[in-house]
LOTIKOL-544629 format. One record per atom (N, C-alpha, C): chain; x, y, z; atom name; residue number from 0. Coordinates in steps of 0.05 Angstrom, whole numbers, plus 5000, padded with zeros to 4 digits. Layout:
<pts>
<pt chain="A" X="X" Y="Y" Z="Z" atom="CA" n="NUM"/>
...
</pts>
This chain:
<pts>
<pt chain="A" X="2657" Y="2513" Z="3421" atom="N" n="0"/>
<pt chain="A" X="2650" Y="2497" Z="3401" atom="CA" n="0"/>
<pt chain="A" X="2666" Y="2499" Z="3377" atom="C" n="0"/>
<pt chain="A" X="2687" Y="2504" Z="3367" atom="N" n="1"/>
<pt chain="A" X="2701" Y="2508" Z="3348" atom="CA" n="1"/>
<pt chain="A" X="2690" Y="2532" Z="3329" atom="C" n="1"/>
<pt chain="A" X="2670" Y="2551" Z="3348" atom="N" n="2"/>
<pt chain="A" X="2662" Y="2577" Z="3340" atom="CA" n="2"/>
<pt chain="A" X="2629" Y="2580" Z="3329" atom="C" n="2"/>
<pt chain="A" X="2619" Y="2556" Z="3343" atom="N" n="3"/>
<pt chain="A" X="2590" Y="2549" Z="3334" atom="CA" n="3"/>
<pt chain="A" X="2578" Y="2552" Z="3364" atom="C" n="3"/>
<pt chain="A" X="2553" Y="2569" Z="3359" atom="N" n="4"/>
<pt chain="A" X="2537" Y="2566" Z="3378" atom="CA" n="4"/>
<pt chain="A" X="2528" Y="2536" Z="3384" atom="C" n="4"/>
<pt chain="A" X="2530" Y="2537" Z="3418" atom="N" n="5"/>
<pt chain="A" X="2520" Y="2509" Z="3432" atom="CA" n="5"/>
<pt chain="A" X="2491" Y="2506" Z="3429" atom="C" n="5"/>
<pt chain="A" X="2475" Y="2535" Z="3435" atom="N" n="6"/>
<pt chain="A" X="2448" Y="2527" Z="3446" atom="CA" n="6"/>
<pt chain="A" X="2429" Y="2517" Z="3422" atom="C" n="6"/>
<pt chain="A" X="2434" Y="2519" Z="3394" atom="N" n="7"/>
<pt chain="A" X="2421" Y="2504" Z="3375" atom="CA" n="7"/>
<pt chain="A" X="2418" Y="2468" Z="3381" atom="C" n="7"/>
<pt chain="A" X="2443" Y="2466" Z="3388" atom="N" n="8"/>
<pt chain="A" X="2450" Y="2433" Z="3392" atom="CA" n="8"/>
<pt chain="A" X="2438" Y="2419" Z="3416" atom="C" n="8"/>
<pt chain="A" X="2440" Y="2440" Z="3440" atom="N" n="9"/>
<pt chain="A" X="2430" Y="2433" Z="3462" atom="CA" n="9"/>
<pt chain="A" X="2403" Y="2423" Z="3462" atom="C" n="9"/>
<pt chain="A" X="2386" Y="2440" Z="3449" atom="N" n="10"/>
<pt chain="A" X="2357" Y="2441" Z="3445" atom="CA" n="10"/>
<pt chain="A" X="2349" Y="2417" Z="3433" atom="C" n="10"/>
<pt chain="A" X="2353" Y="2402" Z="3417" atom="N" n="11"/>
<pt chain="A" X="2348" Y="2374" Z="3412" atom="CA" n="11"/>
<pt chain="A" X="2344" Y="2356" Z="3438" atom="C" n="11"/>
<pt chain="A" X="2357" Y="2360" Z="3462" atom="N" n="12"/>
<pt chain="A" X="2349" Y="2344" Z="3474" atom="CA" n="12"/>
<pt chain="A" X="2327" Y="2351" Z="3496" atom="C" n="12"/>
<pt chain="A" X="2319" Y="2374" Z="3495" atom="N" n="13"/>
<pt chain="A" X="2290" Y="2373" Z="3507" atom="CA" n="13"/>
<pt chain="A" X="2265" Y="2369" Z="3495" atom="C" n="13"/>
<pt chain="A" X="2272" Y="2373" Z="3468" atom="N" n="14"/>
<pt chain="A" X="2250" Y="2371" Z="3446" atom="CA" n="14"/>
<pt chain="A" X="2247" Y="2340" Z="3443" atom="C" n="14"/>
<pt chain="A" X="2264" Y="2322" Z="3440" atom="N" n="15"/>
<pt chain="A" X="2261" Y="2299" Z="3440" atom="CA" n="15"/>
<pt chain="A" X="2255" Y="2287" Z="3469" atom="C" n="15"/>
<pt chain="A" X="2263" Y="2293" Z="3492" atom="N" n="16"/>
<pt chain="A" X="2255" Y="2281" Z="3520" atom="CA" n="16"/>
<pt chain="A" X="2223" Y="2287" Z="3522" atom="C" n="16"/>
<pt chain="A" X="2213" Y="2309" Z="3513" atom="N" n="17"/>
<pt chain="A" X="2182" Y="2325" Z="3516" atom="CA" n="17"/>
<pt chain="A" X="2165" Y="2305" Z="3491" atom="C" n="17"/>
<pt chain="A" X="2181" Y="2301" Z="3470" atom="N" n="18"/>
<pt chain="A" X="2164" Y="2280" Z="3453" atom="CA" n="18"/>
<pt chain="A" X="2161" Y="2251" Z="3464" atom="C" n="18"/>
<pt chain="A" X="2183" Y="2247" Z="3479" atom="N" n="19"/>
<pt chain="A" X="2180" Y="2224" Z="3491" atom="CA" n="19"/>
<pt chain="A" X="2161" Y="2218" Z="3513" atom="C" n="19"/>
<pt chain="A" X="2161" Y="2240" Z="3527" atom="N" n="20"/>
<pt chain="A" X="2141" Y="2245" Z="3550" atom="CA" n="20"/>
<pt chain="A" X="2107" Y="2245" Z="3536" atom="C" n="20"/>
<pt chain="A" X="2104" Y="2251" Z="3516" atom="N" n="21"/>
<pt chain="A" X="2080" Y="2252" Z="3504" atom="CA" n="21"/>
<pt chain="A" X="2068" Y="2227" Z="3491" atom="C" n="21"/>
<pt chain="A" X="2089" Y="2212" Z="3477" atom="N" n="22"/>
<pt chain="A" X="2086" Y="2189" Z="3467" atom="CA" n="22"/>
<pt chain="A" X="2085" Y="2162" Z="3488" atom="C" n="22"/>
<pt chain="A" X="2101" Y="2168" Z="3515" atom="N" n="23"/>
<pt chain="A" X="2092" Y="2150" Z="3538" atom="CA" n="23"/>
<pt chain="A" X="2063" Y="2153" Z="3544" atom="C" n="23"/>
<pt chain="A" X="2054" Y="2179" Z="3546" atom="N" n="24"/>
<pt chain="A" X="2032" Y="2185" Z="3563" atom="CA" n="24"/>
<pt chain="A" X="2006" Y="2174" Z="3540" atom="C" n="24"/>
<pt chain="A" X="2009" Y="2171" Z="3512" atom="N" n="25"/>
<pt chain="A" X="1989" Y="2168" Z="3499" atom="CA" n="25"/>
<pt chain="A" X="1991" Y="2139" Z="3500" atom="C" n="25"/>
<pt chain="A" X="2012" Y="2122" Z="3499" atom="N" n="26"/>
<pt chain="A" X="2008" Y="2096" Z="3496" atom="CA" n="26"/>
<pt chain="A" X="2004" Y="2086" Z="3520" atom="C" n="26"/>
<pt chain="A" X="2007" Y="2101" Z="3545" atom="N" n="27"/>
<pt chain="A" X="1998" Y="2085" Z="3573" atom="CA" n="27"/>
<pt chain="A" X="1967" Y="2090" Z="3572" atom="C" n="27"/>
<pt chain="A" X="1961" Y="2111" Z="3563" atom="N" n="28"/>
<pt chain="A" X="1929" Y="2121" Z="3562" atom="CA" n="28"/>
<pt chain="A" X="1916" Y="2098" Z="3536" atom="C" n="28"/>
<pt chain="A" X="1921" Y="2095" Z="3518" atom="N" n="29"/>
<pt chain="A" X="1912" Y="2079" Z="3500" atom="CA" n="29"/>
<pt chain="A" X="1914" Y="2051" Z="3506" atom="C" n="29"/>
<pt chain="A" X="1927" Y="2043" Z="3518" atom="N" n="30"/>
<pt chain="A" X="1938" Y="2013" Z="3522" atom="CA" n="30"/>
<pt chain="A" X="1935" Y="2002" Z="3558" atom="C" n="30"/>
<pt chain="A" X="1928" Y="2022" Z="3571" atom="N" n="31"/>
<pt chain="A" X="1919" Y="2020" Z="3600" atom="CA" n="31"/>
<pt chain="A" X="1947" Y="2010" Z="3611" atom="C" n="31"/>
<pt chain="A" X="1974" Y="2023" Z="3608" atom="N" n="32"/>
<pt chain="A" X="1993" Y="2012" Z="3620" atom="CA" n="32"/>
<pt chain="A" X="2001" Y="2037" Z="3642" atom="C" n="32"/>
<pt chain="A" X="1992" Y="2032" Z="3666" atom="N" n="33"/>
<pt chain="A" X="2000" Y="2059" Z="3677" atom="CA" n="33"/>
<pt chain="A" X="2037" Y="2056" Z="3687" atom="C" n="33"/>
<pt chain="A" X="2048" Y="2042" Z="3683" atom="N" n="34"/>
<pt chain="A" X="2079" Y="2040" Z="3688" atom="CA" n="34"/>
<pt chain="A" X="2089" Y="2058" Z="3668" atom="C" n="34"/>
<pt chain="A" X="2079" Y="2064" Z="3651" atom="N" n="35"/>
<pt chain="A" X="2093" Y="2083" Z="3626" atom="CA" n="35"/>
<pt chain="A" X="2094" Y="2112" Z="3649" atom="C" n="35"/>
<pt chain="A" X="2074" Y="2115" Z="3661" atom="N" n="36"/>
<pt chain="A" X="2077" Y="2139" Z="3679" atom="CA" n="36"/>
<pt chain="A" X="2098" Y="2148" Z="3690" atom="C" n="36"/>
<pt chain="A" X="2116" Y="2131" Z="3697" atom="N" n="37"/>
<pt chain="A" X="2143" Y="2133" Z="3708" atom="CA" n="37"/>
<pt chain="A" X="2165" Y="2140" Z="3686" atom="C" n="37"/>
<pt chain="A" X="2159" Y="2129" Z="3662" atom="N" n="38"/>
<pt chain="A" X="2176" Y="2135" Z="3642" atom="CA" n="38"/>
<pt chain="A" X="2170" Y="2164" Z="3633" atom="C" n="38"/>
<pt chain="A" X="2148" Y="2171" Z="3630" atom="N" n="39"/>
<pt chain="A" X="2139" Y="2193" Z="3624" atom="CA" n="39"/>
<pt chain="A" X="2149" Y="2214" Z="3641" atom="C" n="39"/>
<pt chain="A" X="2146" Y="2210" Z="3673" atom="N" n="40"/>
<pt chain="A" X="2154" Y="2232" Z="3683" atom="CA" n="40"/>
<pt chain="A" X="2189" Y="2230" Z="3686" atom="C" n="40"/>
<pt chain="A" X="2206" Y="2217" Z="3687" atom="N" n="41"/>
<pt chain="A" X="2234" Y="2212" Z="3678" atom="CA" n="41"/>
<pt chain="A" X="2240" Y="2232" Z="3652" atom="C" n="41"/>
<pt chain="A" X="2226" Y="2228" Z="3629" atom="N" n="42"/>
<pt chain="A" X="2235" Y="2239" Z="3609" atom="CA" n="42"/>
<pt chain="A" X="2225" Y="2272" Z="3612" atom="C" n="42"/>
<pt chain="A" X="2201" Y="2276" Z="3628" atom="N" n="43"/>
<pt chain="A" X="2199" Y="2303" Z="3631" atom="CA" n="43"/>
<pt chain="A" X="2220" Y="2311" Z="3650" atom="C" n="43"/>
<pt chain="A" X="2227" Y="2305" Z="3666" atom="N" n="44"/>
<pt chain="A" X="2252" Y="2310" Z="3680" atom="CA" n="44"/>
<pt chain="A" X="2273" Y="2320" Z="3672" atom="C" n="44"/>
<pt chain="A" X="2281" Y="2302" Z="3650" atom="N" n="45"/>
<pt chain="A" X="2307" Y="2303" Z="3635" atom="CA" n="45"/>
<pt chain="A" X="2301" Y="2327" Z="3623" atom="C" n="45"/>
<pt chain="A" X="2276" Y="2323" Z="3604" atom="N" n="46"/>
<pt chain="A" X="2274" Y="2345" Z="3588" atom="CA" n="46"/>
<pt chain="A" X="2277" Y="2374" Z="3601" atom="C" n="46"/>
<pt chain="A" X="2272" Y="2376" Z="3624" atom="N" n="47"/>
<pt chain="A" X="2264" Y="2406" Z="3634" atom="CA" n="47"/>
<pt chain="A" X="2293" Y="2414" Z="3645" atom="C" n="47"/>
<pt chain="A" X="2309" Y="2389" Z="3658" atom="N" n="48"/>
<pt chain="A" X="2336" Y="2400" Z="3659" atom="CA" n="48"/>
<pt chain="A" X="2359" Y="2407" Z="3638" atom="C" n="48"/>
<pt chain="A" X="2349" Y="2386" Z="3614" atom="N" n="49"/>
<pt chain="A" X="2362" Y="2396" Z="3588" atom="CA" n="49"/>
<pt chain="A" X="2355" Y="2423" Z="3579" atom="C" n="49"/>
<pt chain="A" X="2330" Y="2432" Z="3580" atom="N" n="50"/>
<pt chain="A" X="2322" Y="2461" Z="3575" atom="CA" n="50"/>
<pt chain="A" X="2336" Y="2484" Z="3592" atom="C" n="50"/>
<pt chain="A" X="2347" Y="2474" Z="3616" atom="N" n="51"/>
<pt chain="A" X="2359" Y="2498" Z="3640" atom="CA" n="51"/>
<pt chain="A" X="2380" Y="2496" Z="3634" atom="C" n="51"/>
<pt chain="A" X="2395" Y="2470" Z="3614" atom="N" n="52"/>
<pt chain="A" X="2424" Y="2479" Z="3604" atom="CA" n="52"/>
<pt chain="A" X="2424" Y="2493" Z="3577" atom="C" n="52"/>
<pt chain="A" X="2405" Y="2487" Z="3563" atom="N" n="53"/>
<pt chain="A" X="2401" Y="2499" Z="3536" atom="CA" n="53"/>
<pt chain="A" X="2395" Y="2530" Z="3542" atom="C" n="53"/>
<pt chain="A" X="2376" Y="2535" Z="3558" atom="N" n="54"/>
<pt chain="A" X="2375" Y="2561" Z="3560" atom="CA" n="54"/>
<pt chain="A" X="2401" Y="2578" Z="3573" atom="C" n="54"/>
<pt chain="A" X="2416" Y="2567" Z="3591" atom="N" n="55"/>
<pt chain="A" X="2439" Y="2574" Z="3597" atom="CA" n="55"/>
<pt chain="A" X="2456" Y="2585" Z="3574" atom="C" n="55"/>
<pt chain="A" X="2460" Y="2562" Z="3552" atom="N" n="56"/>
<pt chain="A" X="2480" Y="2561" Z="3527" atom="CA" n="56"/>
<pt chain="A" X="2471" Y="2586" Z="3515" atom="C" n="56"/>
<pt chain="A" X="2437" Y="2591" Z="3511" atom="N" n="57"/>
<pt chain="A" X="2428" Y="2612" Z="3496" atom="CA" n="57"/>
<pt chain="A" X="2438" Y="2635" Z="3510" atom="C" n="57"/>
<pt chain="A" X="2433" Y="2638" Z="3533" atom="N" n="58"/>
<pt chain="A" X="2445" Y="2665" Z="3548" atom="CA" n="58"/>
<pt chain="A" X="2474" Y="2675" Z="3531" atom="C" n="58"/>
<pt chain="A" X="2494" Y="2652" Z="3540" atom="N" n="59"/>
<pt chain="A" X="2522" Y="2656" Z="3533" atom="CA" n="59"/>
<pt chain="A" X="2517" Y="2663" Z="3499" atom="C" n="59"/>
<pt chain="A" X="2510" Y="2646" Z="3487" atom="N" n="60"/>
<pt chain="A" X="2508" Y="2651" Z="3454" atom="CA" n="60"/>
<pt chain="A" X="2498" Y="2685" Z="3450" atom="C" n="60"/>
<pt chain="A" X="2473" Y="2691" Z="3465" atom="N" n="61"/>
<pt chain="A" X="2466" Y="2718" Z="3457" atom="CA" n="61"/>
<pt chain="A" X="2475" Y="2738" Z="3469" atom="C" n="61"/>
<pt chain="A" X="2499" Y="2736" Z="3480" atom="N" n="62"/>
<pt chain="A" X="2516" Y="2756" Z="3492" atom="CA" n="62"/>
<pt chain="A" X="2541" Y="2763" Z="3467" atom="C" n="62"/>
<pt chain="A" X="2544" Y="2740" Z="3453" atom="N" n="63"/>
<pt chain="A" X="2565" Y="2749" Z="3432" atom="CA" n="63"/>
<pt chain="A" X="2551" Y="2756" Z="3400" atom="C" n="63"/>
<pt chain="A" X="2528" Y="2753" Z="3399" atom="N" n="64"/>
<pt chain="A" X="2514" Y="2766" Z="3375" atom="CA" n="64"/>
<pt chain="A" X="2513" Y="2791" Z="3368" atom="C" n="64"/>
<pt chain="A" X="2509" Y="2802" Z="3343" atom="N" n="65"/>
<pt chain="A" X="2497" Y="2827" Z="3334" atom="CA" n="65"/>
<pt chain="A" X="2476" Y="2845" Z="3353" atom="C" n="65"/>
<pt chain="A" X="2479" Y="2871" Z="3357" atom="N" n="66"/>
<pt chain="A" X="2465" Y="2884" Z="3372" atom="CA" n="66"/>
<pt chain="A" X="2430" Y="2880" Z="3354" atom="C" n="66"/>
<pt chain="A" X="2433" Y="2884" Z="3329" atom="N" n="67"/>
<pt chain="A" X="2410" Y="2877" Z="3311" atom="CA" n="67"/>
<pt chain="A" X="2394" Y="2850" Z="3321" atom="C" n="67"/>
<pt chain="A" X="2409" Y="2834" Z="3325" atom="N" n="68"/>
<pt chain="A" X="2401" Y="2802" Z="3332" atom="CA" n="68"/>
<pt chain="A" X="2389" Y="2798" Z="3354" atom="C" n="68"/>
<pt chain="A" X="2399" Y="2815" Z="3371" atom="N" n="69"/>
<pt chain="A" X="2396" Y="2814" Z="3408" atom="CA" n="69"/>
<pt chain="A" X="2367" Y="2815" Z="3416" atom="C" n="69"/>
<pt chain="A" X="2349" Y="2832" Z="3401" atom="N" n="70"/>
<pt chain="A" X="2320" Y="2833" Z="3399" atom="CA" n="70"/>
<pt chain="A" X="2303" Y="2814" Z="3396" atom="C" n="70"/>
<pt chain="A" X="2313" Y="2796" Z="3377" atom="N" n="71"/>
<pt chain="A" X="2305" Y="2764" Z="3367" atom="CA" n="71"/>
<pt chain="A" X="2308" Y="2756" Z="3393" atom="C" n="71"/>
<pt chain="A" X="2329" Y="2747" Z="3399" atom="N" n="72"/>
<pt chain="A" X="2340" Y="2734" Z="3419" atom="CA" n="72"/>
<pt chain="A" X="2321" Y="2733" Z="3442" atom="C" n="72"/>
<pt chain="A" X="2322" Y="2765" Z="3448" atom="N" n="73"/>
<pt chain="A" X="2306" Y="2772" Z="3479" atom="CA" n="73"/>
<pt chain="A" X="2275" Y="2760" Z="3471" atom="C" n="73"/>
<pt chain="A" X="2263" Y="2763" Z="3449" atom="N" n="74"/>
<pt chain="A" X="2238" Y="2759" Z="3452" atom="CA" n="74"/>
<pt chain="A" X="2236" Y="2729" Z="3450" atom="C" n="74"/>
<pt chain="A" X="2251" Y="2711" Z="3442" atom="N" n="75"/>
<pt chain="A" X="2253" Y="2685" Z="3441" atom="CA" n="75"/>
<pt chain="A" X="2255" Y="2674" Z="3469" atom="C" n="75"/>
<pt chain="A" X="2270" Y="2690" Z="3488" atom="N" n="76"/>
<pt chain="A" X="2277" Y="2683" Z="3510" atom="CA" n="76"/>
<pt chain="A" X="2255" Y="2692" Z="3530" atom="C" n="76"/>
<pt chain="A" X="2241" Y="2711" Z="3528" atom="N" n="77"/>
<pt chain="A" X="2221" Y="2717" Z="3540" atom="CA" n="77"/>
<pt chain="A" X="2194" Y="2697" Z="3539" atom="C" n="77"/>
<pt chain="A" X="2184" Y="2694" Z="3508" atom="N" n="78"/>
<pt chain="A" X="2163" Y="2676" Z="3502" atom="CA" n="78"/>
<pt chain="A" X="2167" Y="2648" Z="3521" atom="C" n="78"/>
<pt chain="A" X="2191" Y="2642" Z="3509" atom="N" n="79"/>
<pt chain="A" X="2206" Y="2612" Z="3526" atom="CA" n="79"/>
<pt chain="A" X="2190" Y="2605" Z="3564" atom="C" n="79"/>
<pt chain="A" X="2211" Y="2631" Z="3570" atom="N" n="80"/>
<pt chain="A" X="2206" Y="2637" Z="3594" atom="CA" n="80"/>
<pt chain="A" X="2172" Y="2631" Z="3605" atom="C" n="80"/>
<pt chain="A" X="2157" Y="2651" Z="3592" atom="N" n="81"/>
<pt chain="A" X="2130" Y="2655" Z="3603" atom="CA" n="81"/>
<pt chain="A" X="2121" Y="2628" Z="3601" atom="C" n="81"/>
<pt chain="A" X="2120" Y="2613" Z="3570" atom="N" n="82"/>
<pt chain="A" X="2107" Y="2587" Z="3566" atom="CA" n="82"/>
<pt chain="A" X="2121" Y="2564" Z="3588" atom="C" n="82"/>
<pt chain="A" X="2148" Y="2564" Z="3596" atom="N" n="83"/>
<pt chain="A" X="2157" Y="2555" Z="3626" atom="CA" n="83"/>
<pt chain="A" X="2141" Y="2555" Z="3642" atom="C" n="83"/>
<pt chain="A" X="2135" Y="2581" Z="3653" atom="N" n="84"/>
<pt chain="A" X="2130" Y="2583" Z="3681" atom="CA" n="84"/>
<pt chain="A" X="2095" Y="2580" Z="3680" atom="C" n="84"/>
<pt chain="A" X="2080" Y="2587" Z="3662" atom="N" n="85"/>
<pt chain="A" X="2056" Y="2574" Z="3649" atom="CA" n="85"/>
<pt chain="A" X="2049" Y="2546" Z="3658" atom="C" n="85"/>
<pt chain="A" X="2063" Y="2529" Z="3652" atom="N" n="86"/>
<pt chain="A" X="2065" Y="2504" Z="3649" atom="CA" n="86"/>
<pt chain="A" X="2071" Y="2490" Z="3680" atom="C" n="86"/>
<pt chain="A" X="2085" Y="2510" Z="3693" atom="N" n="87"/>
<pt chain="A" X="2085" Y="2495" Z="3729" atom="CA" n="87"/>
<pt chain="A" X="2061" Y="2488" Z="3736" atom="C" n="87"/>
<pt chain="A" X="2062" Y="2469" Z="3753" atom="N" n="88"/>
<pt chain="A" X="2038" Y="2466" Z="3768" atom="CA" n="88"/>
<pt chain="A" X="2031" Y="2482" Z="3797" atom="C" n="88"/>
<pt chain="A" X="2024" Y="2506" Z="3796" atom="N" n="89"/>
<pt chain="A" X="2019" Y="2521" Z="3808" atom="CA" n="89"/>
<pt chain="A" X="1994" Y="2539" Z="3810" atom="C" n="89"/>
</pts>
Protein backbone atom coordinates (compact mmCIF):
# COMPACT_ATOMS: atom_id res chain seq x y z
CA UNK A 1 0.00 0.00 0.00
CA UNK A 2 2.34 2.72 -1.28
CA UNK A 3 5.15 1.74 1.08
CA UNK A 4 3.06 1.91 4.24
CA UNK A 5 2.57 -1.08 6.56
CA UNK A 6 -0.86 -2.70 6.31
CA UNK A 7 -1.00 -4.18 9.82
CA UNK A 8 -1.78 -0.94 11.73
CA UNK A 9 -4.68 -0.20 9.38
CA UNK A 10 -6.19 -3.67 9.74
CA UNK A 11 -6.04 -3.68 13.54
CA UNK A 12 -8.85 -1.11 13.69
CA UNK A 13 -11.35 -3.70 12.48
CA UNK A 14 -10.99 -6.24 15.33
CA UNK A 15 -10.72 -3.47 17.93
CA UNK A 16 -13.97 -1.93 16.68
CA UNK A 17 -15.73 -5.28 16.37
CA UNK A 18 -14.72 -6.37 19.88
CA UNK A 19 -15.79 -2.99 21.25
CA UNK A 20 -19.20 -3.57 19.67
CA UNK A 21 -19.25 -7.04 21.23
CA UNK A 22 -18.74 -5.53 24.67
CA UNK A 23 -21.33 -2.82 24.02
CA UNK A 24 -23.94 -5.31 22.79
CA UNK A 25 -23.34 -7.55 25.80
CA UNK A 26 -23.62 -4.67 28.29
CA UNK A 27 -26.75 -3.19 26.70
CA UNK A 28 -28.31 -6.64 26.49
CA UNK A 29 -27.64 -7.30 30.17
CA UNK A 30 -28.72 -3.88 31.41
CA UNK A 31 -31.93 -3.69 29.38
CA UNK A 32 -32.72 -7.43 29.36
CA UNK A 33 -32.46 -7.79 25.59
CA UNK A 34 -31.28 -11.35 24.93
CA UNK A 35 -31.57 -10.87 21.17
CA UNK A 36 -28.44 -8.71 21.31
CA UNK A 37 -26.54 -11.91 22.02
CA UNK A 38 -26.72 -12.77 18.32
CA UNK A 39 -25.33 -9.37 17.34
CA UNK A 40 -22.61 -9.77 19.96
CA UNK A 41 -21.64 -13.19 18.61
CA UNK A 42 -21.49 -11.90 15.04
CA UNK A 43 -19.34 -8.93 16.08
CA UNK A 44 -16.99 -11.25 17.99
CA UNK A 45 -16.67 -13.55 14.97
CA UNK A 46 -15.96 -10.62 12.64
CA UNK A 47 -13.35 -9.34 15.10
CA UNK A 48 -11.66 -12.72 15.32
CA UNK A 49 -11.60 -13.17 11.53
CA UNK A 50 -10.22 -9.65 11.08
CA UNK A 51 -7.61 -10.29 13.78
CA UNK A 52 -6.35 -13.28 11.80
CA UNK A 53 -6.02 -11.05 8.73
CA UNK A 54 -4.25 -8.38 10.78
CA UNK A 55 -1.91 -11.01 12.17
CA UNK A 56 -1.05 -12.22 8.67
CA UNK A 57 -0.40 -8.65 7.55
CA UNK A 58 1.67 -8.09 10.70
CA UNK A 59 3.82 -11.09 9.85
CA UNK A 60 4.39 -9.76 6.33
CA UNK A 61 5.23 -6.30 7.71
CA UNK A 62 7.53 -7.86 10.35
CA UNK A 63 9.55 -9.59 7.66
CA UNK A 64 10.45 -6.20 6.14
CA UNK A 65 11.64 -4.33 9.25
CA UNK A 66 15.12 -3.78 10.64
CA UNK A 67 16.59 -6.50 12.88
CA UNK A 68 16.63 -4.14 15.88
CA UNK A 69 12.85 -3.76 15.65
CA UNK A 70 12.13 -7.46 15.04
CA UNK A 71 12.38 -8.34 18.73
CA UNK A 72 9.65 -5.80 19.59
CA UNK A 73 7.41 -7.27 16.88
CA UNK A 74 8.14 -10.81 18.05
CA UNK A 75 7.21 -9.97 21.66
CA UNK A 76 4.04 -8.24 20.42
CA UNK A 77 3.06 -11.32 18.40
CA UNK A 78 3.80 -13.74 21.25
CA UNK A 79 1.76 -11.75 23.78
CA UNK A 80 -1.19 -11.41 21.41
CA UNK A 81 -1.07 -15.11 20.54
CA UNK A 82 -1.03 -16.08 24.23
CA UNK A 83 -3.94 -13.75 24.99
CA UNK A 84 -5.97 -15.14 22.09
CA UNK A 85 -5.16 -18.71 23.12
CA UNK A 86 -6.13 -18.05 26.74
CA UNK A 87 -9.49 -16.60 25.67
CA UNK A 88 -10.55 -19.67 23.68
CA UNK A 89 -13.26 -21.77 25.35
CA UNK A 90 -11.34 -24.91 26.24
